[in-house]
C-alpha positions as semicolon CSV with decimal commas, in nm:
position;residue;x (nm);y (nm);z (nm)
1;X;6,529;9,946;9,263
2;X;6,199;9,859;9,431
3;X;6,103;9,979;9,777
4;X;6,140;9,623;9,910
5;X;6,488;9,591;9,764
6;X;6,582;9,932;9,904
7;X;6,465;9,829;10,253
8;X;6,630;9,485;10,249
9;X;6,966;9,610;10,117
10;X;6,966;9,893;10,369
11;X;6,898;9,646;10,648
12;X;7,164;9,405;10,518
13;X;7,427;9,679;10,509
14;X;7,327;9,803;10,854
15;X;7,337;9,458;11,015
16;X;7,657;9,376;10,828
17;X;7,819;9,691;10,967
18;X;7,718;9,595;11,321
19;X;7,850;9,242;11,273
20;X;8,184;9,364;11,138
21;X;8,225;9,607;11,428
22;X;8,160;9,339;11,689
23;X;8,263;9,000;11,555
24;X;8,310;9,012;11,176
25;X;8,105;8,832;10,912
26;X;7,922;9,128;10,759
27;X;7,983;8,980;10,412
28;X;7,731;8,705;10,486
29;X;7,446;8,956;10,510
30;X;7,537;9,184;10,218
31;X;7,636;8,904;9,978
32;X;7,318;8,704;10,043
33;X;7,092;9,008;10,002
34;X;7,246;9,100;9,668
35;X;7,219;8,746;9,532
36;X;6,861;8,732;9,658
37;X;6,770;9,027;9,436
38;X;6,907;8,873;9,121
39;X;7,276;8,955;9,102
40;X;7,515;8,686;8,989
41;X;7,741;8,554;9,265
42;X;8,037;8,724;9,098
43;X;7,867;9,066;9,087
44;X;7,731;9,025;9,440
45;X;8,076;8,941;9,574
46;X;8,232;9,244;9,403
47;X;7,954;9,485;9,504
48;X;7,949;9,361;9,863
49;X;8,328;9,390;9,893
50;X;8,327;9,751;9,772
51;X;8,035;9,842;10,002
52;X;8,218;9,722;10,312
53;X;8,546;9,904;10,241
54;X;8,458;10,218;10,447
55;X;8,432;10,002;10,759
56;X;8,775;9,851;10,695
57;X;8,922;10,199;10,654
58;X;8,760;10,313;10,979
59;X;8,908;10,017;11,168
60;X;9,248;10,092;11,018
61;X;9,221;10,456;11,126
62;X;9,177;10,345;11,485
63;X;9,521;10,183;11,466
64;X;9,691;10,480;11,299
65;X;9,937;10,539;11,589
66;X;10,073;10,182;11,560
67;X;10,076;10,206;11,180
68;X;10,257;10,540;11,175
69;X;10,538;10,425;11,404
70;X;10,586;10,089;11,232
71;X;10,526;10,164;10,865
72;X;10,874;10,051;10,758
73;X;10,819;9,711;10,918
74;X;10,478;9,687;10,750
75;X;10,606;9,756;10,397
76;X;10,687;9,389;10,311
77;X;10,347;9,282;10,443
78;X;10,174;9,554;10,242
79;X;10,358;9,452;9,923
80;X;10,247;9,093;9,976
81;X;9,893;9,218;10,032
82;X;9,894;9,415;9,704
83;X;10,035;9,127;9,499
84;X;9,810;8,868;9,662
85;X;9,500;9,084;9,631
86;X;9,573;9,145;9,262
87;X;9,620;8,773;9,204
88;X;9,297;8,689;9,386
89;X;9,102;8,956;9,201
90;X;9,234;8,846;8,862
91;X;9,156;8,485;8,947
92;X;8,798;8,571;9,041
93;X;8,740;8,775;8,725
94;X;8,911;8,511;8,514
95;X;8,694;8,218;8,623
96;X;8,374;8,424;8,590
97;X;8,040;8,353;8,755
98;X;8,019;7,998;8,619
99;X;8,350;7,913;8,783
100;X;8,287;8,111;9,102
101;X;7,936;7,987;9,184
102;X;8,040;7,625;9,262
103;X;8,300;7,753;9,510
104;X;8,050;7,966;9,705
105;X;7,923;7,691;9,942
106;X;8,282;7,594;10,024
107;X;8,388;7,956;10,080
108;X;8,084;8,030;10,297
109;X;8,127;7,704;10,488
110;X;8,496;7,767;10,551
111;X;8,434;8,124;10,666
112;X;8,151;8,007;10,892
113;X;8,382;7,750;11,051
114;X;8,643;8,020;11,109
115;X;8,391;8,243;11,285
116;X;8,264;7,951;11,492
117;X;8,619;7,875;11,606
118;X;8,732;8,236;11,643
119;X;8,717;8,213;12,024
120;X;8,958;7,917;12,048
121;X;9,173;8,073;11,775
122;X;9,209;8,392;11,979
123;X;9,293;8,190;12,289
124;X;9,562;8,010;12,090
125;X;9,698;8,346;11,972
126;X;9,707;8,481;12,327
127;X;9,909;8,182;12,451
128;X;10,146;8,145;12,156
129;X;10,195;8,497;12,023
130;X;10,558;8,580;11,961
131;X;10,685;8,225;11,975
132;X;10,788;8,242;11,611
133;X;10,724;7,871;11,558
134;X;10,631;7,912;11,193
135;X;10,933;8,129;11,114
136;X;10,933;8,454;10,917
137;X;10,956;8,288;10,574
138;X;10,678;8,044;10,657
139;X;10,468;8,326;10,796
140;X;10,514;8,540;10,485
141;X;10,415;8,246;10,264
142;X;10,099;8,193;10,468
143;X;10,018;8,564;10,450
144;X;10,058;8,546;10,072
145;X;9,799;8,271;10,053
146;X;9,560;8,466;10,277
147;X;9,611;8,781;10,067
148;X;9,510;8,592;9,752
149;X;9,202;8,467;9,937
150;X;9,126;8,824;10,044
151;X;9,121;8,941;9,684
152;X;8,911;8,643;9,580
153;X;8,645;8,640;9,855
154;X;8,764;8,781;10,187
155;X;8,516;8,667;10,454
156;X;8,720;8,550;10,754
157;X;9,042;8,697;10,615
158;X;9,104;8,901;10,930
159;X;9,097;8,595;11,155
160;X;9,343;8,411;10,930
161;X;9,583;8,705;10,916
162;X;9,568;8,769;11,288
163;X;9,647;8,406;11,366
164;X;9,963;8,418;11,152
165;X;10,076;8,771;11,241
166;X;10,026;8,745;11,615
167;X;10,267;8,453;11,623
168;X;10,521;8,648;11,416
169;X;10,479;8,992;11,579
170;X;10,674;8,940;11,902
171;X;10,370;8,885;12,122
172;X;10,215;9,231;12,074
173;X;9,849;9,186;11,980
174;X;9,795;9,549;11,885
175;X;10,095;9,553;11,653
176;X;9,967;9,235;11,489
177;X;9,619;9,381;11,459
178;X;9,752;9,702;11,301
179;X;9,951;9,501;11,045
180;X;9,649;9,281;10,979
181;X;9,439;9,587;10,897
182;X;9,700;9,717;10,652
183;X;9,731;9,384;10,471
184;X;9,353;9,336;10,456
185;X;9,296;9,690;10,328
186;X;9,555;9,680;10,049
187;X;9,470;9,321;9,948
188;X;9,098;9,387;9,916
189;X;9,155;9,742;9,792
190;X;9,356;9,641;9,486
191;X;9,103;9,367;9,410
192;X;8,824;9,624;9,427
193;X;8,999;9,838;9,165
194;X;8,995;9,536;8,935
195;X;8,627;9,468;9,009
196;X;8,535;9,828;8,927
197;X;8,742;9,821;8,607
198;X;8,571;9,497;8,504
199;X;8,226;9,656;8,550
200;X;8,116;9,410;8,819
201;X;8,002;9,667;9,077
202;X;7,636;9,776;9,088
203;X;7,674;10,132;9,211
204;X;7,326;10,220;9,345
205;X;7,315;9,905;9,560
206;X;7,678;9,950;9,665
207;X;7,631;10,311;9,777
208;X;7,314;10,225;9,968
209;X;7,483;9,943;10,158
210;X;7,802;10,143;10,214
211;X;7,609;10,422;10,387
212;X;7,398;10,184;10,594
213;X;7,705;9,975;10,690
214;X;7,881;10,285;10,819
215;X;7,577;10,362;11,037
216;X;7,568;10,000;11,152
217;X;7,939;10,009;11,232
218;X;7,895;10,316;11,450
219;X;7,609;10,146;11,633
220;X;7,819;9,833;11,658
221;X;8,050;10,007;11,903
222;X;7,756;10,054;12,139
223;X;7,634;9,700;12,073
224;X;7,976;9,565;12,161
225;X;7,949;9,725;12,503
226;X;7,608;9,575;12,580
227;X;7,578;9,249;12,388
228;X;7,838;8,976;12,452
229;X;8,043;8,899;12,143
230;X;7,959;8,523;12,157
231;X;7,593;8,610;12,099
232;X;7,669;8,821;11,792
233;X;7,915;8,561;11,668
234;X;7,649;8,293;11,718
235;X;7,407;8,487;11,496
236;X;7,674;8,529;11,229
237;X;7,760;8,157;11,241
238;X;7,392;8,062;11,216
239;X;7,345;8,288;10,913
240;X;7,663;8,156;10,753
241;X;7,560;7,795;10,809
242;X;7,216;7,862;10,662
243;X;7,363;8,032;10,355
244;X;7,611;7,750;10,308
245;X;7,324;7,501;10,300
246;X;7,115;7,717;10,065
247;X;7,395;7,762;9,811
248;X;7,494;7,395;9,836
249;X;7,139;7,291;9,744
250;X;7,096;7,541;9,459
């Protein structure tokens, strides 16, 4: 690893950690940096996903009280997350880099659109949470689809899950958020086991970005208090849009 690569990957992990703590979208920074230094899109996706796991665990820890008191209710969601994450991970490994690379512009573009619309989505959630309009069966089916996506790519997964769960979870945002964190963690976690077993993770780069993303996440708490979320989200959307264009033209 050259000094330039060391510096850029450290910066990417750090900025990604800040972004995830404030608005989400850290994958854009870590994934792009890894591809920029020669990894295949498949390896970059796997390495980036593993590197950002500590942040997901930290977020989940913050909701431990809700998780501890509602773990029985969360079991079906967690099972769906495990099965969906395994399916998404197997699908990604199965199609290989040649199959995954053409999907990258669409995945980045879709995630960018989600982040751009996250404000209106949250407003919708606030007004319609607990209405149960999609029904429990419909909601579980949607969560299954999102869990597969989480194992396959994952950027924007939290927004998708929150939109479905907040409508199902009797109007309690924090309960929905706690469940979202459990589903996201187990879905991406089981996929990461598959990525490691398949030898897709580049460990030196992963460890470097994991450490820097933790530092960025801690700073992100302070950033969230001083910098309005729309500004951070605007930066993430701009980066996502730029990456979408770059990968579409490659």
